[in-house]
C-alpha positions as CSV (number, residue, x, y, z in Angstrom):
1,M,26.5,88.2,28.8
2,D,30.5,90.1,27.7
3,P,31.6,87.8,24.6
4,R,35.4,88.8,25.8
5,Y,34.3,86.6,29.5
6,E,33.7,84.2,27.2
7,K,37.2,84.3,25.9
8,L,39.0,84.6,28.2
9,A,37.6,81.5,30.3
10,Q,38.6,79.5,27.8
11,V,42.5,80.9,28.2
12,L,41.8,80.3,31.8
13,V,41.0,76.9,31.6
14,R,42.4,75.4,28.2
15,Y,46.1,77.3,28.6
16,S,46.6,78.8,31.9
17,G,45.4,75.9,34.0
18,K,46.0,73.0,31.2
19,V,42.3,71.4,32.5
20,K,41.7,68.1,31.0
21,P,38.7,65.4,31.2
22,G,38.1,63.7,35.0
23,Q,40.2,66.1,36.3
24,L,38.8,67.9,39.7
25,V,38.9,71.4,39.4
26,R,38.1,74.7,41.9
27,I,36.9,77.8,40.8
28,S,36.6,80.3,43.7
29,G,35.2,83.9,43.8
30,P,33.5,86.7,45.2
31,T,29.8,87.1,44.3
32,V,30.7,90.5,42.5
33,S,32.5,87.6,40.1
34,E,29.4,85.9,39.3
35,P,29.5,86.6,35.5
36,L,32.9,85.3,35.1
37,I,32.3,82.0,37.6
38,I,29.6,81.2,35.3
39,A,31.7,81.5,32.1
40,V,34.4,79.6,33.9
41,Y,32.3,76.9,35.3
42,R,31.0,76.5,31.8
43,E,34.7,76.0,30.1
44,V,35.7,73.2,32.3
45,I,32.2,71.0,32.0
46,R,33.6,71.5,27.9
47,A,36.6,70.5,28.8
48,G,35.7,67.1,30.2
49,A,36.6,67.9,34.2
50,H,34.0,68.4,37.4
51,A,33.9,71.9,38.5
52,E,33.5,72.3,42.3
53,V,32.4,76.6,43.0
54,S,33.2,78.7,46.4
55,V,31.6,81.7,46.7
56,V,32.3,83.8,49.6
57,P,30.7,87.1,49.7
58,D,33.1,89.6,51.0
59,E,31.0,90.3,53.9
60,C,32.3,87.3,55.6
61,K,36.1,88.2,55.9
62,R,35.3,91.5,57.5
63,I,33.1,90.0,60.2
64,L,35.5,87.0,60.9
65,L,38.7,89.7,61.7
66,E,36.0,91.8,63.4
67,D,33.8,89.6,65.1
68,G,36.4,86.7,65.9
69,S,38.2,85.3,68.7
70,D,41.9,84.9,68.4
71,E,41.1,81.3,68.3
72,Q,39.4,81.7,65.3
73,L,41.4,83.6,63.3
74,L,44.2,81.3,63.8
75,F,41.7,77.7,63.2
76,E,43.2,76.1,59.8
77,N,40.4,74.5,58.1
78,P,40.9,70.8,58.3
79,L,38.2,71.3,54.7
80,L,40.6,73.8,53.5
81,L,43.5,71.1,54.0
82,H,42.1,68.7,52.8
83,A,40.7,70.6,49.3
84,V,44.0,72.0,48.5
85,D,45.6,68.3,48.8
86,T,42.7,66.6,46.8
87,I,41.8,69.1,43.7
88,D,43.9,68.9,39.9
89,C,43.5,72.8,39.1
90,S,42.5,76.0,41.1
91,I,41.1,79.0,39.4
92,G,40.8,81.9,41.7
93,L,38.7,85.0,40.2
94,W,39.3,88.5,42.3
95,G,37.4,91.2,42.6
96,Q,35.7,93.4,45.6
97,K,32.3,95.6,46.1
98,N,35.0,97.5,48.3
99,T,38.4,97.4,48.0
100,K,39.0,100.1,51.2
101,A,36.6,97.9,54.0
102,L,39.3,96.1,55.8
103,S,41.0,99.3,56.2
104,T,40.5,99.9,60.0
105,I,40.7,96.3,61.1
106,P,43.7,96.4,63.8
107,P,47.1,94.9,61.7
108,Q,47.4,92.4,64.3
109,R,44.0,90.9,63.5
110,S,45.2,90.5,59.9
111,S,48.5,89.3,60.9
112,L,46.4,86.4,62.6
113,L,44.2,85.3,59.5
114,S,47.4,85.3,58.0
115,Q,49.4,82.4,60.1
116,A,46.0,80.7,60.2
117,R,46.5,80.4,56.2
118,K,50.1,79.3,56.4
119,T,50.0,76.1,56.5
120,Y,47.8,75.5,53.9
121,F,50.2,77.9,51.8
122,K,52.2,75.6,52.4
123,K,50.6,72.4,50.7
124,F,49.6,75.1,47.7
125,L,52.8,76.2,46.8
126,G,54.4,72.8,47.5
127,R,52.2,70.6,45.0
128,A,52.5,74.4,42.8
129,A,56.1,73.3,42.8
130,D,56.2,69.4,42.0
131,G,53.6,69.7,39.2
132,S,50.7,68.1,40.9
133,L,48.7,71.0,41.1
134,N,48.4,73.9,38.4
135,W,47.1,77.0,39.1
136,V,46.0,80.6,38.1
137,G,44.2,83.3,39.0
138,T,42.6,86.7,37.3
139,Q,40.8,89.6,38.4
140,F,37.3,90.3,37.4
141,P,36.7,94.2,36.4
142,C,34.8,95.4,39.0
143,E,33.6,98.9,39.9
144,S,35.6,98.9,43.1
145,S,39.0,98.0,40.5
146,A,38.2,100.6,38.1
147,Q,37.6,103.3,41.0
148,D,41.0,102.3,42.2
149,A,42.6,103.1,39.2
150,E,41.2,106.3,38.2
151,M,39.0,104.9,35.7
152,S,35.4,104.2,34.1
153,L,33.9,100.7,33.9
154,S,34.1,100.0,30.6
155,E,37.5,101.7,30.1
156,Y,38.5,99.2,33.1
157,E,37.2,96.4,31.1
158,D,39.5,97.3,28.5
159,F,42.5,98.0,30.1
160,V,42.1,94.3,31.9
161,F,41.5,92.5,29.1
162,R,43.7,94.0,26.9
163,S,46.6,93.2,29.1
164,G,45.9,90.0,28.5
165,F,45.8,90.5,24.7
166,L,42.2,88.9,24.4
167,H,41.2,92.0,22.2
168,E,43.7,89.7,19.7
169,K,42.5,87.2,17.3
170,D,44.6,84.8,18.7
171,P,45.7,85.6,22.0
172,V,47.4,82.0,23.8
173,A,49.7,82.1,20.0
174,I,51.1,86.1,21.5
175,W,51.7,84.6,24.8
176,K,53.9,81.9,23.3
177,E,55.8,84.3,22.1
178,L,56.3,86.4,24.8
179,S,57.5,83.5,26.5
180,V,60.6,82.7,24.1
181,G,62.0,86.4,25.3
182,Q,61.2,85.5,28.6
183,Q,63.3,82.0,29.0
184,K,65.7,83.5,26.9
185,L,66.0,86.5,30.2
186,A,65.4,83.4,32.5
187,D,68.5,81.2,30.7
188,F,70.7,84.3,30.8
189,L,69.9,85.0,34.2
190,M,70.2,81.3,35.7
191,T,74.0,81.2,34.7
192,K,74.8,84.5,37.0
193,K,75.5,85.2,40.9
194,E,74.4,88.1,41.5
195,I,71.6,90.6,40.7
196,R,71.5,94.3,41.5
197,F,69.0,97.3,41.0
198,V,69.6,101.0,41.2
199,T,67.0,104.1,41.2
200,P,67.9,107.7,41.1
201,Q,65.0,107.5,43.6
202,G,67.1,106.1,46.0
203,T,67.0,102.1,45.6
204,D,70.6,100.7,45.4
205,L,69.5,96.6,46.2
206,T,72.0,93.3,45.4
207,L,70.7,90.1,45.9
208,G,72.5,86.9,45.9
209,I,71.0,84.4,42.6
210,E,73.6,81.6,42.2
211,G,72.3,78.7,41.9
212,R,68.5,79.7,42.0
213,K,65.7,78.7,39.2
214,W,64.3,82.1,37.0
215,I,60.7,81.5,36.1
216,N,59.1,82.4,33.4
217,C,55.6,83.4,33.7
218,D,53.6,83.5,30.7
219,G,50.3,82.8,31.8
220,H,49.7,79.6,33.6
221,E,49.5,80.9,37.3
222,N,48.5,84.5,36.8
223,F,46.6,86.0,34.2
224,P,47.5,88.3,32.7
225,D,51.6,87.4,33.6
226,G,54.3,89.2,32.2
227,E,57.6,88.8,34.4
228,V,60.5,86.4,35.3
229,F,61.3,85.6,38.8
230,T,63.2,83.8,41.2
231,G,63.3,83.2,45.0
232,P,66.2,85.2,45.9
233,I,69.3,83.5,48.3
234,E,68.1,84.5,51.7
235,T,71.0,85.2,53.9
236,A,72.5,87.5,50.9
237,T,70.1,91.0,50.6
238,Q,71.7,94.2,51.2
239,G,71.1,97.6,50.6
240,T,67.6,99.7,50.1
241,V,64.5,100.1,47.9
242,K,62.0,102.5,48.3
243,Y,59.4,101.7,46.8
244,S,57.8,103.2,43.6
245,F,54.0,102.8,44.1
246,P,51.5,102.1,47.3
247,A,51.4,98.3,48.2
248,V,48.3,96.7,49.1
249,H,47.6,93.5,51.2
250,G,44.3,91.9,52.4
251,G,42.8,95.4,51.4
252,R,45.0,97.5,53.5
253,E,47.1,100.3,51.5
254,S,51.3,100.9,52.8
255,E,52.6,104.1,50.7
256,G,56.1,105.3,50.2
257,I,57.8,102.1,51.7
258,E,61.2,102.1,51.9
259,L,62.8,98.7,53.5
260,T,66.4,98.3,54.3
261,F,68.4,94.5,54.6
262,Q,70.9,93.6,55.8
263,D,72.5,90.3,55.2
264,G,68.9,88.9,54.1
265,R,67.0,90.7,56.8
266,V,64.5,93.5,57.0
267,V,66.6,95.6,60.0
268,D,64.7,99.0,59.2
269,A,61.2,99.7,57.8
270,K,59.5,102.9,56.7
271,A,56.2,104.5,55.5
272,S,54.7,107.9,54.3
273,K,51.3,105.9,55.0
274,G,50.4,102.8,56.5
275,E,54.1,101.7,58.3
276,E,52.0,100.5,61.7
277,F,50.4,97.6,59.4
278,L,54.0,97.1,57.6
279,I,55.7,96.2,60.4
280,A,53.1,94.3,61.9
281,M,52.9,92.4,58.7
282,L,56.7,92.2,58.7
283,D,56.7,90.9,62.7
284,Q,54.6,88.4,62.3
285,D,56.9,85.2,61.6
286,A,60.5,84.9,61.3
287,G,60.4,84.5,57.2
288,A,58.6,87.6,56.9
289,R,61.2,90.0,57.2
290,V,63.4,88.3,54.4
291,L,62.4,88.2,50.5
292,G,61.0,85.2,49.1
293,E,60.8,86.3,45.2
294,I,62.7,88.6,43.0
295,A,60.9,89.7,39.8
296,I,61.3,91.6,36.8
297,G,57.7,92.9,35.2
298,T,57.2,92.2,31.0
299,N,54.3,93.3,30.0
300,Y,54.6,96.1,28.1
301,A,50.6,96.3,27.5
302,I,50.5,97.1,31.3
303,Q,52.0,100.7,31.5
304,Q,49.8,102.1,33.8
305,Y,50.0,101.7,38.0
306,T,46.3,100.6,39.1
307,K,46.4,99.7,42.6
308,N,45.8,95.7,41.4
309,T,49.3,93.9,42.4
310,L,48.4,91.4,40.0
311,F,48.7,94.0,36.7
312,D,51.3,96.4,38.3
313,E,54.0,93.5,39.4
314,K,53.6,92.9,35.5
315,I,54.4,96.5,34.1
316,G,57.2,96.9,32.1
317,G,59.8,98.9,33.1
318,T,59.4,97.7,36.8
319,F,60.5,94.9,39.0
320,H,59.0,93.3,42.4
321,A,60.1,91.9,45.2
322,A,58.3,90.1,48.0
323,V,58.7,90.0,51.4
324,G,57.5,86.1,52.9
325,A,56.8,83.1,51.5
326,A,59.3,82.3,48.7
327,Y,57.8,79.5,45.9
328,P,59.8,76.2,46.1
329,E,59.7,75.6,42.5
330,S,62.5,78.3,42.4
331,G,64.8,76.8,44.9
332,G,63.9,79.1,47.7
333,T,63.3,77.9,50.6
334,N,62.3,81.2,53.0
335,E,58.2,80.1,54.7
336,S,55.9,82.6,56.1
337,G,52.2,83.4,56.4
338,L,52.8,86.1,54.2
339,H,53.7,86.9,51.0
340,W,53.8,90.5,50.4
341,D,54.7,91.6,46.7
342,M,55.8,95.6,46.6
343,V,57.2,97.3,42.9
344,C,59.5,99.4,41.8
345,D,59.5,101.8,38.8
346,L,62.6,101.5,36.8
347,R,61.5,103.6,34.0
348,Q,63.0,106.9,34.8
349,G,67.0,106.2,35.4
350,G,67.1,102.9,37.1
351,Q,69.2,100.5,36.2
352,I,69.9,96.4,36.3
353,F,73.5,94.9,36.8
354,V,73.9,91.2,36.9
355,D,77.5,89.9,38.0
356,G,78.2,93.8,37.2
357,E,76.8,94.2,33.5
358,L,74.7,96.6,32.2
359,I,71.4,94.7,31.2
360,S,68.7,97.3,31.8
361,E,68.2,101.4,31.1
362,N,64.7,103.3,31.2
363,G,63.0,99.8,32.0
364,R,64.5,98.4,28.8
365,F,66.8,95.3,28.4
366,L,69.2,96.4,26.6
367,N,69.2,93.3,24.5
368,P,67.0,93.1,21.9
369,E,66.4,89.2,22.4
370,F,64.9,89.9,26.1
371,P,61.2,91.4,26.1
372,Q,60.1,94.6,24.8
373,P,58.2,97.7,24.3
374,I,55.6,97.3,21.9
375,A,55.7,98.7,18.7
């Protein structure tokens, strides 16, 4: 086994998941992630906790989407609902043999499956918000994701591990250092009323943030991490955002996305590729056209787009906004079966204004106490 898996497993269990003796920990992932599942399982047992493993082949989701009835797609699995009420920690490993396996599925069917997860998603986010459930998700470096990133597998493995500082002797110490700068940024933003993003490429988006809590994401829920986010005021988003990169959701890809907001809701949506899928996702329920999250990427160890939201939304010098469900701990109240992050690059002339004050230009914060590019 690659020794970096063992190091990653230690960080996921001890630092990210904060696993304690006697806790019940769910480890979930596809079959392709088996080496990391084993490493995480071993570390959970060493931590004195109880481990429950859930491994689901990629093909199962496609079979359900292709052959399942509407009733089956909308089925709320009581076993999953019981699990989310029972577990103390969830460690999710992500990866696929074929990231394009669901590309031909009609978007309306994907929307039904998304709705079936709405109750589960609400329970999960609620427990995470009240502190009774710790969770973390990470990417297993597999061939399909390497191909999407246009890298060899060995190059992609290096990219994944370096994004989490796992090549360093003490990655946790580095995450704690990054956390300090992110917290200063979050504390600053929590005193403000409005944030505005402007790019020469056509984005001019203003969001109300008064009274909302900015969350410091320092490796405890996503790994790698590196962002600060909040749930914007649901009725106060105005303007247009032109996303810089293709956005991937549920194995489907939309490109050239442009969303226009009025009084908090998407009133116009366009895409040069995958527009039908985009519209179907936005029309799935009342909350899908409202932003549930606005975030600023602060991980300057990640600089390239890889068609993987886990990494792309963390790119230092970007921002991302998610249509759909809000994270309750941020103060956001929007509910939806959807949570779709889309990324906008600020490194080519982009600016961030907070209550009219310029705080970032060309993807770099003007205040040196906020997160900065790695020397």
